[in-house]
N, C-alpha and C positions, 0 to 999 in steps of 0.2 A: 567587451568587444562589440563595436557597432558593425552591423552588416550593411555593406554597400551594394546597391543593385549593380549587376554586371560583374560582380566580384568573381575571380576564378574559383574553381572547385577547392574545397578545403585541403590543406596540406595533409600528408600522411600522418603526422603527429596528431593533428586535430581529429582525423578520422578514427584513430586508435583511441583517443581520449573520449570521443563520443560513444564509441562501442563499449568501452569500459564503464562509462556512466550508465549506459542502458543496462548492462549486465548487473551492475550494482543495484539499480532500481528494481530489476526483476527479482534479485535475491531478497531484497527488503520486502517486496510484495509477497513472495512465497513464504517468508518467515512470518509475516503478519497473518497470512491465511492459516498457517499451521498453528499459531497461538490463539487464533480467534475462538471464542467460546460461542457455540450455537445458541441462538435465542431461546430455544426450548429449554436448555439447561439453566439459563439465567432465570426464566420465569418459574421453573420448578423449585427454585431455592426457597420461595415463600409458600408455606402451606395455605391451602384454600381457607381453612378454618380461621386463619388470622384475619382475612378480609371479611369474613361473615360475622365476626365478633361484635361489630358495631350495629348490626341490623336487628 
């Protein structure tokens, strides 16, 4: 849909669709945040001695 300057306000259906789209985006962001693994946990996965082995 091309936006034309001076176009009237979006129809009720378009407003509802935009609101639903925003809600879906927020749900996805919240889910991604819940499933995110903190960086501290990922760096603790490899023991320090493994990195010192080659020294």
